[in-house]
N, C-alpha and C positions, 0 to 999 in steps of 0.2 A: 504493500500500500504506500509506504513512505518512498520507496524507490520510484513508483509511478509519479508521485508528486514532484520528486526531485528532477526526473527526466522531463516532466511537463514544463517546469520553470526554465529549462534550458532551450525549449522550443519557443521562438518569438511570439507566434500568434496565440499559442496556448497560454503563454505567460500573460499576454494582454487580457485574455478571457478570465484567467484566475484572479488577476489584480482587479479587474472590473467587478467580479463577483465579491471579492473581499471588500471593495469600496461600498457596494450596496449593503453588505452585511453591517458595516460600520454605521451607515445612515439608519438602518433599521434598528440597531441597538440604541442609537442616540435618541430616536423617536420614542423608544420604550421607556425613557427616563425623563421625558418632558411632561410635567403635570398638565392636565386639562384645565382650561380657564374656570375659575370659580372654586377650585379645590384648595383647601388649606393643607399644604404639603407637610407641615410640622405635625398636624393632628394625624395625618395618615401614617407617618413614621411611628407615632406613639402607639398606634393600634395594630400595625402590621405584624408585630411579633406575637400578638395574641390571637391572630386570625385563625379560624378553623377552616382550612381549605381542603375539605374532603368532598367526595362525590363529584357532581358535575362542575361545581365551582373549582375544585382542584384540577379537573381536566382542562377547563378554560384558562385557569391560572398557568398551567404548564404550557399550553399552546400559545399563550401570550408572552412567554418568557419572563414571567413575574410582573408584567405590567398591569395586569387586571386589578389587583388589590391596591396598587399605587395610583390607579385612576389616571393614567397618562393618555396622551393623544393616540397612542397605539394600544390602548387598553384591551380592545377586542381582538387584536392580533389577526390571525388568519382563520379563526374559528368560524366566522360567518361564511368565508369562502369554502371551507371544508364542508360545512353543513349544506350549503347550496349545491356543491358538487355531488354530494351523496343523494340529495333530494332529486336532482336532475337525472342521476343514474338510475334511481328507482323508478322515476316517472317514465323513463325511456321504455321500460318494459310494459307499462300500463297504457300510455298514450300512443296511439298508432302514428300520429304526426311526428313525434319525437323519434320513434323507431325508424320511420322513413328517412328522417334527416340523418340519422346515424349511418344508414346504408348508402347515403349519397356520396360518402367519401370526405374529402377535405372541405368542400363548401358546406356540407351538412354539419361537420364538426365545428367549423367556425361559427355557424349559427347557434349551435348548442352552447358554445363558449360565451357567445354574446348574452344568451339567456341566463347563463350562470352568473355573469357580471351583474346583470339587473337584479337577480335574486339575492346576490351577495349584498348589494347596497340596501335592499329592502330589509334583509335580516339584520344588517348592521344598525339600521334605524330602530328596529324592534329591540335588539339586544342592548343597544346604547341607552334607550329609554328605560329599560328594566334596570340596568346598572346604575344610572343616575338616580332613579326613584329609590332604589335600595340604599344607595349611599346617603341620600337626603334624609331618609327615615332613620338611619343609624343601624339598619338590619345587616349591613355588609360586615360590620364588626360588632357582633352581638355582645361579646365579652369586654368591650372597651367602653370606658366611662365617657369618653369624648367622641364616641362614634357618630353621634348625631350632629356634631359640630364640624364635620369634614367639609360639608358644603354650607358655608355660613349664609350666603345669599340664596334663599329658597324661592326666589321669584320665578315666574314663568319664563321671562326673558333669559335668565341665566341658565335655566334648564334646557331651553331650546339651543342656546349657544353650545352647551356641553354636548348635547346629542349630535349637533351638526359637526362639531369638531371630531368626535369619535367616529362618526360615519365617514368623514373625509379622511381620517387616519386609516380606516379599513380600506378605502379606495386606494390610498397611497401605497399601502402594503401590497395590495393586489397588483398595482402597477410595477412596484419594485420586483415582485416575483416574476412578472412577465418580462421585465428587462433582463433578468438573469437567464431566463429560458432562451431569449432571442440572442443575447450578446455575451452571455457568460457560459458557465459549465454546469450541466445538470438541469434538473427540473427546478424552476425558481421557487415554487410554493413548497416543494419538498425540502429545499435547502433552507428556506426561512423557518420551516417547522423544525428542522434539525437544530438550527441555531437557537431557537426559542427554548427547546428542551435542554440542550447542552448548557445554556446560560444559567439554568437553575441548579446544576449539579454541584458547583463549589459550595454555595450557600447551604444546600441540603446536607452535604457530607459534613461540613463543619458544625451544623446544628446537631447532627447525630453525635459527633465527638463531644460537643459541649454538654449534651444531655446524658451522656454515658456515665456509668458509675464504676466500671472496672478499669483500674489503672488510669484514672482521669479521662476515661472515655476512649482511650487509644485501642483497647481490645475490641470494643464495639465498632470503632472506625475501621480497623483492619478486617474484621469479620464481614462488614458490609462491602468493602472493596473486594474481598475474596469471592463473596457471593456474586458481585457484579461481573467479575471475570468469568466465573462459571456460567452465568446466565448468557453473557455475550457469546461464549463458545457454543452453548446449546442452541441459541437463536441462529447463529451463523450456520450451524450444521443443518438445522431443520429448514431454514429459509432457502438454502441451496438445494435441498432434497427435492427431487421430482421424479415422476413416473413418465418415462418416454414411451409413447405408443408409436410403434413403427408404422410408416405409411409408404406405400409404393404407388408410383404412377405408371400406368400402361403407356407403352410407346405408340404414338400415333403419327401417321403420315399425312401431311397437309401439303398437297402439291408435290414438290420434290424435296421438301424439308421434313425432318423427323423431329417430333416433339415428345417430351415425356421420357419415360424409361428411367426416372431418377428415384432415389430413396431418401426419405426424410422422416421426421417424427413429430408427434404432438406432445409438447412438454406440459404435463399436469403437475403443478406444484402441490406439495403436501399441505402447505398453508396457502390455499388458493384465495382465501378471503382477506388476507392481510390483517390489518389492525381494526378494520371496520366493526367486527362483532364486539370487540371490547368497548369501542366508543358507543355503540348502540346500547349495550347492556348497562354501562355506567349512566348514560342519560336516562334510561327507563327506570332504573332503581332510584334515581334522585327525585322522581315525580312524587312518590308517597310522602317523603319528607317535606317537599315543597308545599304539598296540599295542607299538611298539618301546620306548617309555619305560617301560611297565609290565613288559615281558617281560625287559628287560636282556640281550637276546640279542646275541651277537657274530657271528652267522651272516652269510652273504653277502647274504641278502635284507634283513636288518636294516640292514646297512651301506649297501646301495643305496637303501633308503627314507630313511635319514638324510641321504645325500648329495643326494637329488633331491626329497624331499617335505617337508623341514622348513623350509628357507629359501624364502620366497616369490619370490625373484628367480631361482630355478632354472628352466631351460627346460622340463623335464618338468612341473613344478608349474604353470607359466603355461599350457602347452598343455592340461593336464588341467582346470585352472580354467576356461579359455575354453570347452572342449567341454561341461563339466558345466553351466555357466550356460545355454548354448544348449539343452541337453537339458531342463533343468528348466523353462525358459521355455515350451517346447512342452507339457511334461507338465502344468504348472500351469494353462495356458490350457485344455487339453483337459478338465480336471476341474472348472474353475470356470465355463466357458461351454459350455452344452449346446445346439447348434444345433437338434437335434430338438425339445427342449422349447420353445425360442423359436418355432419354426415351428408347433408344435401350438397354442400360446397365440394366435398371430396368426390362425390358421385358425379357432379357436374364437370369436374376437370379430370375425370378418369382415375381418381385415387381410390385406394382400398387398403384395409388392414389385412395383412397376411392371415389366412385362416378364417376371416370374417367376411360374410357377404356384404356388398354395398347396400346402402339404404337403411331400412329400419333395423336390421340386425346390428349394423355399425353403431347406430344411435343408442341401442340398448346396451351394447358392450361398453361404450364410452360412459354411459350413465352408471353402469355397474362399477367400473373402475373408479370413477369420480367419487361415488358414495363410499367405497372402501378406503380411499386415501383421505377423505374428509374427516372420517372418524378420528384417526390419530392426530390430524391437524387441529381439530376442534378441541380435543382433550389437551393438547399441547398449549393452545392459546389460553384455555381456562386455567391451567396450572401456572403458566407464566404470569397471568393477571393477578393471581392470588398470592404471589411471592411476597409482596410488601407486608401483608397481614401476617403470614406465617413466619417471615424472617424476623420481624420485630416483636413477636409475641413474647419472647423471653427477655427483651430489653426494656420493655415498658415505654418505648418511644411512640411517637405519633406516626401513623401510617403515611401521612402526607409528607413526612420528612424523608421517606425512603426514596432515593433518586432512581434506583434500578427497578422501577415498576414495569409491569408488562407492556403498557402502551409506550412508554418512553424508550425502552430497549428495542422493541420491535421497529419503531420509527427510525431510531438512530442507526441501527444495524442495517435496515433495509435501504435507507437513503445513502449511507456510507458505501455499501456494496455497489449500488447502481451508479453512484458518482465515480467511483474508482474504475468500474467497468467502462464507463463512457470515456474517461481520460485515457485508459489503455487502448481503447478502440481507435481514438483519434491519433494516438502516438503510432499505432501500427499503420494507419493510413498514410502518415507522413514519413515514417522511417522504414516501413516494409519489413519490420523485424518478424522473423518466423515465416515469411513468405518466400524468401530467396534461399533460406537455409535448407 
C-alpha cells in the first residue's frame, strides 16, 4: 500500500491528483470546525464531553467527522447524500421510470445523479431543521446544564439562517466530493467518508486511555489497538473473498469475423451488501427511543423501551440489532443483484455457465449460490457490528468511544482497498509494469 503511494508521488500527473485530493480534504476538515452562525461555541465545548452519542446520533456524528455535536457549517456532513443515494437505489427497483433511466447507460445515470443532488438538498433542509430545533431546546445535550443556552438567539430569523447555512454546507461537501471524483483519486464521497471516520479515531482512542483503570489506562488502550488490528485483518480477508462463477461465451461468426469463444467469471462477493445493512439496522433501532423522547410518556411501554432499547449493551437491543442486520443483508442483496436479469444478458450474448442450461436454470443457480454466500456474509456483518459492545463490556467504557466499530472499519477498509487498487491500476497504465515482463 505504502509502496503504491510512494510510486504515485513520483508520477507527475498522479502527484497532481493526490495533492489536489489532499487540498480538498484540508478544506473539508476546516469547514468541520467553523461554528454555524448563532451558536455559542464556548457553551458547546462545555457540553461536548458529556454528550451521549449512541444510536443514530452516533452514526451521524461519525459520518460528520465530529462536526455534528459542535454544530458547525458542515455539521450534517455527507449523511444527507448517503441517505439520498440509498433512497434512490431502493426506488430504482420500485419505480419503472427510474429503472428505465438506469438501463439507458451514462445519460440515465447522470439523470439519477441529478435527482440524488435534489434529494440531498431536501434532506439537508429537513435534517438541519431537526438539528437546530434540538439544539435550541437543549435536547442535543440532555446531561448538560447549559445545553439550552447553545443557541442564545431563538428567533425565527436566526433559525432560518442556521438551517440555510447547514444546507449550503451539505451542498458544498457534495461539490467537494464530486471535485475529487473528477480531478482527484478515488470516489470523492467515499474519500470524504473515510476522512470523517478517521478524524474521530485519535480522540476516541485517547478517551479510552483516559477512562481506563488498568495501569493508567494503557492496558485498555493496547487491548483496543490489538482488537483493531485483528478486526482490520478479518475485514480485509472477508471483503476480498468472492465466489467466481465461470462463464463461457460461444464462438460466433458474423461475416468473416469471429466473435466470442472467451472465458470469464461473475464475481459474487461474500459481503455483497457492504455497510448498508448496518446503517439500516442502526437507524431503525433508534426510532423507538426517538418516539419515547418526543412523547415524554411514563407508560409501561415507554419504560420498557427505555430500559431495553436505549443503551446498546442491553440484551434485547443486541439481539434485535443482530437479526435486523441479517435481514437487511438479504433484503439489500435481493434488490441490488437480479439473477434473472444477469441470466437474460448472458443468454443474449451467447454466454453460459458450464454444466448449467441458459435461461431460467442459470437464474436459479445464481440465486442458489447468492443465498449460500449471503448467509456467512450477513453473520459476519452482524458480529463485526456488535464488536464495540462486546469489546468494552469488561472495561466499563462507553460504546460510543470505541473507534473500531463495525461501520467505521468496514468503510475505512473498503475505501482504502478501492483507492489503492485505483492508484495501482493507473500506475500500471503509465508504467506497463507486469505487462512486458
